[in-house]
C-alpha positions in Angstrom: 0.0 0.0 0.1 1.5 3.3 -1.2 0.7 6.4 0.8 0.3 9.7 -1.1 -0.1 13.3 0.7 -1.9 16.0 -0.8 -0.6 19.3 0.0 -3.2 21.3 -2.1 -6.6 20.5 -3.5 -6.0 18.0 -6.5 -8.5 17.4 -8.9 -10.6 14.0 -8.4 -10.3 13.2 -12.0 -6.5 12.7 -11.1 -7.1 11.0 -7.5 -9.6 8.6 -9.2 -6.5 7.1 -10.8 -5.2 5.8 -7.7 -6.7 2.4 -7.0 -7.9 2.0 -3.4 -6.3 -1.5 -3.2 -3.0 0.0 -3.8 -3.2 3.6 -2.5 -4.2 5.7 0.4 -4.2 9.5 0.2 -5.2 12.3 2.4 -3.9 16.0 3.2 -2.6 14.7 6.6 -0.7 11.4 6.2 2.4 10.2 8.5 5.3 8.4 6.4 4.0 9.2 2.8 5.6 7.7 -0.3 4.6 10.3 -2.6 3.4 14.2 -2.5 1.0 15.7 -4.7 1.3 19.5 -4.7 0.1 22.5 -6.5 1.3 25.9 -5.3 2.0 25.1 -1.6 5.5 26.2 -0.4 7.5 23.3 0.7 10.9 24.9 1.3 10.7 25.0 5.2 8.7 21.6 5.1 10.4 18.6 6.9 10.7 15.8 4.1 9.9 12.4 5.7 12.4 9.7 5.6 9.6 7.7 3.4 9.3 10.1 0.7 10.1 8.7 -2.6 8.4 11.3 -5.0 6.9 14.7 -5.2 4.5 15.4 -8.3 3.9 19.0 -8.9 0.5 19.5 -10.7 1.7 22.2 -12.8 4.8 23.3 -14.8 6.8 25.6 -12.3 8.5 24.0 -9.5 9.8 27.2 -7.7 8.0 26.0 -4.5 9.6 22.8 -4.1 13.2 22.4 -2.6 14.8 20.6 -5.6 18.3 20.4 -4.3 17.6 19.0 -1.1 15.2 16.4 -3.0 18.2 15.5 -5.3 20.4 15.0 -2.2 18.0 12.6 -0.9 17.1 10.8 -4.1 13.5 12.1 -4.1 12.4 12.4 -7.6 10.4 15.6 -8.5 7.9 15.7 -11.3 6.3 18.6 -13.2 3.5 18.5 -15.7 4.9 20.6 -18.7 2.2 21.3 -21.3 -0.7 19.9 -19.4 -1.9 23.6 -18.8 -0.5 25.1 -22.1 -3.9 25.6 -23.6 -5.3 27.5 -20.5 -2.2 29.8 -20.6 -2.2 30.4 -24.2 -5.8 31.6 -24.0 -5.1 34.1 -21.3 -2.0 35.2 -23.2 -4.2 36.0 -26.4 -6.6 37.9 -24.0 -3.4 39.8 -22.8 -2.4 40.7 -26.2 -6.1 42.3 -26.9 -6.1 44.0 -23.4 -2.8 45.3 -24.1 -3.8 47.0 -27.2 -7.5 47.9 -26.8 -7.7 49.4 -23.4 -10.6 47.5 -22.6 -9.5 46.9 -18.9 -9.0 50.5 -18.3 -12.2 51.4 -20.1 -14.1 49.1 -17.9 -12.7 50.4 -14.7 -13.5 54.0 -15.9 -17.1 52.9 -16.7 -17.6 51.3 -13.2 -16.7 54.7 -11.7 -19.8 56.0 -13.3 -21.9 54.2 -10.8 -24.8 56.6 -9.4 -24.7 59.0 -12.4 -28.1 57.7 -13.6 -29.6 58.6 -16.8 -26.6 60.6 -17.7 -24.4 57.2 -18.0 -25.0 56.9 -21.7 -24.1 60.4 -22.6 -20.8 60.1 -20.5 -19.9 56.8 -22.1 -20.2 58.4 -25.3 -18.1 61.6 -24.4 -15.4 59.5 -22.5 -14.9 56.7 -24.8 -12.2 58.2 -26.9 -9.7 58.3 -23.9 -9.7 54.3 -24.3 -9.1 53.6 -27.9 -6.2 51.6 -29.1 -4.6 49.8 -32.1 -5.5 46.6 -33.5 -3.2 43.5 -33.3 -3.3 42.5 -37.0 -0.4 43.4 -39.0 1.7 44.2 -35.7 5.0 42.1 -35.0 5.0 39.8 -31.9 8.2 38.6 -30.4 7.7 35.1 -28.6 10.5 34.5 -26.1 10.5 30.7 -25.3 9.1 28.1 -27.7 8.0 25.5 -25.3 4.5 24.2 -25.3 2.9 27.4 -24.4 5.1 29.7 -26.7 4.4 27.5 -29.8 0.9 27.6 -29.3 0.9 31.4 -28.8 2.8 31.9 -31.8 0.7 29.9 -34.1 -2.5 31.5 -32.9 -1.3 35.0 -33.0 -0.3 34.3 -36.5 -3.5 33.0 -37.3 -5.0 36.3 -35.9 -2.7 38.1 -38.5 0.3 39.2 -36.4 3.7 39.1 -38.0 5.4 36.5 -35.4 9.1 35.8 -34.5 10.4 33.5 -31.9 13.7 32.9 -29.9 14.6 29.8 -28.2 18.1 28.2 -28.0 16.8 25.1 -26.5 13.9 24.4 -28.5 13.0 20.9 -28.6 12.3 18.7 -31.4 8.6 18.3 -30.7 8.1 22.0 -30.1 9.8 22.5 -33.6 7.5 20.0 -35.2 4.4 21.8 -33.7 5.6 25.5 -34.7 4.2 27.0 -38.0 6.8 27.0 -40.8 6.1 30.9 -41.4 7.1 31.8 -37.9 10.4 33.6 -37.9 13.3 32.4 -36.0 15.1 35.2 -34.4 19.0 35.0 -34.0 19.1 36.4 -30.7 17.0 38.0 -28.0 18.3 41.6 -28.6 17.3 41.3 -32.4 14.0 40.0 -31.4 12.9 42.5 -29.0 14.3 45.5 -31.1 11.9 44.8 -33.8 8.8 43.8 -31.8 5.6 45.7 -31.4 4.6 43.3 -28.7 6.7 40.8 -26.7 5.4 37.7 -24.8 7.6 35.8 -22.3 7.6 32.0 -22.1 10.7 31.0 -20.3 11.2 29.2 -16.9 12.7 31.1 -13.7 16.2 30.2 -13.2 19.6 32.1 -12.7 20.1 32.9 -16.2 16.5 34.4 -16.9 16.0 36.3 -13.4 15.9 40.0 -14.2 16.5 39.2 -17.7 14.2 41.9 -19.2 15.8 45.0 -17.6 17.1 48.6 -18.5 19.5 47.1 -20.8 17.0 45.5 -22.8 14.3 48.2 -22.5 17.1 50.5 -24.0 16.8 48.7 -27.4 13.1 48.2 -27.6 10.6 50.2 -29.7 9.2 53.0 -28.1 5.4 51.9 -27.2 6.2 48.2 -26.9 3.7 46.1 -25.1 5.1 43.4 -22.9 3.3 40.3 -21.7 4.6 38.2 -18.8 2.7 34.9 -18.0 6.0 32.9 -17.1 7.4 34.3 -13.7 7.2 37.8 -12.2 11.0 37.9 -11.5 12.0 37.5 -15.2 11.2 41.2 -15.5 12.9 43.6 -13.4 9.8 45.5 -11.7 11.9 48.7 -10.9 13.2 49.0 -14.5 9.9 48.4 -16.1 8.2 51.0 -14.0 11.0 53.3 -15.2 10.5 52.2 -18.8 6.8 53.0 -18.5 7.5 56.4 -17.2 10.0 57.0 -20.2 7.4 56.1 -22.8 9.2 53.0 -23.9 6.7 50.7 -22.6 3.0 51.4 -23.5 1.6 48.6 -21.5 2.8 45.7 -19.2 0.4 42.8 -18.7 1.5 40.4 -16.0 0.2 37.4 -14.1 2.5 38.4 -11.3 1.8 41.8 -10.1 3.8 43.6 -7.1 2.5 46.2 -4.8 4.4 49.0 -6.6 2.7 48.1 -9.9 -1.1 48.4 -8.7 -1.2 52.1 -9.0 0.2 52.5 -12.4 -2.6 52.5 -15.1 -0.2 51.3 -17.9 0.3 48.0 -16.1 -2.6 45.3 -16.2 -2.3 43.4 -12.8 -3.9 40.0 -13.5 -3.8 37.9 -10.1 -2.0 34.9 -11.6 -5.0 33.3 -13.7 -2.9 31.7 -16.3 -3.6 28.0 -15.7 -6.9 28.6 -13.6 -9.5 26.9 -15.5 -11.1 23.5 -14.4 -9.8 21.8 -17.6 -6.2 22.6 -16.8 -6.3 21.6 -13.2 -7.9 18.0 -14.3 -5.2 17.6 -16.9 -2.4 18.5 -14.7 -3.7 16.4 -11.7 -4.0 13.5 -14.3 -0.6 13.8 -15.6 1.1 14.4 -12.1 -0.9 11.3 -10.8 0.2 9.1 -13.6 4.0 10.1 -13.4 4.0 9.6 -9.6 2.2 6.2 -9.9 4.4 4.9 -12.7 7.5 5.8 -10.6 6.2 4.2 -7.4 5.0 1.0 -9.1 7.5 0.5 -11.7 10.4 2.7 -11.1 10.2 4.6 -14.5 10.5 8.5 -14.7 9.0 10.9 -16.9 9.1 14.6 -16.9 11.3 14.9 -13.8 13.1 18.3 -12.9 16.1 16.7 -11.0 16.5 13.0 -12.4 16.9 11.6 -16.0 14.1 10.3 -18.0 14.2 6.6 -17.6 11.7 4.0 -19.0 12.2 0.2 -19.1 9.6 -2.4 -19.7 9.6 -5.1 -16.8 11.5 -8.0 -18.0 12.7 -10.0 -14.8 11.0 -11.4 -11.5 12.3 -8.3 -9.4 13.2 -4.8 -10.2 15.9 -2.7 -8.4 16.3 1.0 -8.8 19.3 2.8 -7.6 19.9 6.6 -7.4 23.5 7.7 -7.1 26.0 10.7 -7.8 27.0 10.8 -11.3 30.5 9.4 -10.8 32.8 7.0 -12.8 33.1 3.3 -12.4 29.9 3.1 -10.0 28.0 1.0 -12.2 30.7 -1.8 -12.3 30.2 -2.0 -8.6 26.6 -2.5 -8.8 27.0 -5.5 -11.2 29.8 -7.0 -9.1 27.7 -7.0 -6.0 25.0 -9.0 -8.1 27.4 -11.4 -9.6 28.7 -12.1 -6.1 25.2 -13.0 -5.1 24.6 -15.2 -8.0 21.9 -13.0 -9.4 21.6 -12.6 -13.3 20.6 -9.2 -14.8 17.7 -9.7 -17.2 18.0 -6.0 -18.5 19.6 -2.7 -17.3 19.0 1.0 -17.8 21.4 3.7 -16.8 20.7 7.4 -17.4 22.4 10.7 -16.0 21.4 14.2 -15.6 24.1 16.7 -14.2 25.2 15.6 -10.8 22.8 12.5 -10.4 22.0 9.2 -12.3 19.5 6.6 -12.1 19.5 2.9 -12.5 16.8 0.3 -13.3 18.0 -3.3 -13.0 16.0 -6.3 -13.9 16.7 -9.3 -11.9 16.0 -13.1 -12.5 16.1 -14.2 -9.2 14.9 -13.2 -5.6 16.7 -10.1 -4.0 17.6 -10.5 -0.5 17.9 -7.7 1.9 21.7 -8.3 2.2 22.1 -7.6 -1.6 20.1 -4.3 -1.2 22.4 -3.3 1.9 25.5 -4.0 0.0 24.3 -2.0 -3.0 23.5 1.1 -0.5 27.0 0.7 0.9 28.5 1.5 -2.5 30.3 5.1 -2.2 28.0 7.4 -3.9 24.8 5.8 -3.9 21.8 7.8 -2.4 19.0 5.5 -2.6 18.1 1.8 -3.5 14.6 0.4 -4.0 13.2 -3.0 -4.5 10.1 -3.2 -6.7 
């Protein structure tokens, strides 16, 4: 019986995939084998010794202590692409709001409450203050061509925009999905210098934090409109407020508003609604549960942010998984231990990702506790499981 702790409300469509004869799940559990989480911060949480995997029902994993998990051999999963359509739709909405000033117009209209029969006349008189350009024929720069960026690029092009994209780490799958007529920019600087609109779709890490800053604003077109549905810290908040004041940025649409942005009428502060659809929550929950279940039951890894992708169909009577530091000559030590115990390897898979490696070893025969102890004793081994 596996125990799964839910740190946030997880869609029942995902939880229904956990068979009751194999799984117990609740928000309060001791010694869980796995955790399902959405946005709850885990950095100050004590990770139990029983914990083997954490599945984040969403793409970002900033709320999870990745380094601590890696050191403990805890596999952290996310669900890239599961909420892509939901985010894409709100990005398109942001494009239109950035142009047509509908949001500002609505706010002004509501300020007319109590004006009675004068409202229609006041509306007609004041509407010219909220006009804005059409997006058709304008240049859109998409920074980051993952699942969401590709969908945004394709749909913006279908709406008549001239779209360019930049992503030096674009995957083959994303490339297959991108419209052939979307232009490939040679650099971020060349893209933002030519764009009327810029939309960000990159993860937050050391290389992207504060990436859109004064240096970048200085080469942008005057009147550029910027959309950020990735992470707030990618844009330097002080610098963009200054760029708005200098007339460089006409509008900033962000899903991550801060206190210093709320009073600025050229910033549209959306309260992190990018993936807030019932369909997105269901898709993320299903993907997270499927990945966590596959790992717990079979040792296979898909969409992990800290360990390599590994899939091996069962081929022996028992399966051993080993998580270890990515150091030379360690695999030979595993096979030596098994040979000394007279165990035959039916199949084996070894993959590495940066400082860590993961092994799946299918065994013909019965694995004893002493074998597991000897494998755990190998220098560099972090965790050993018998499935």
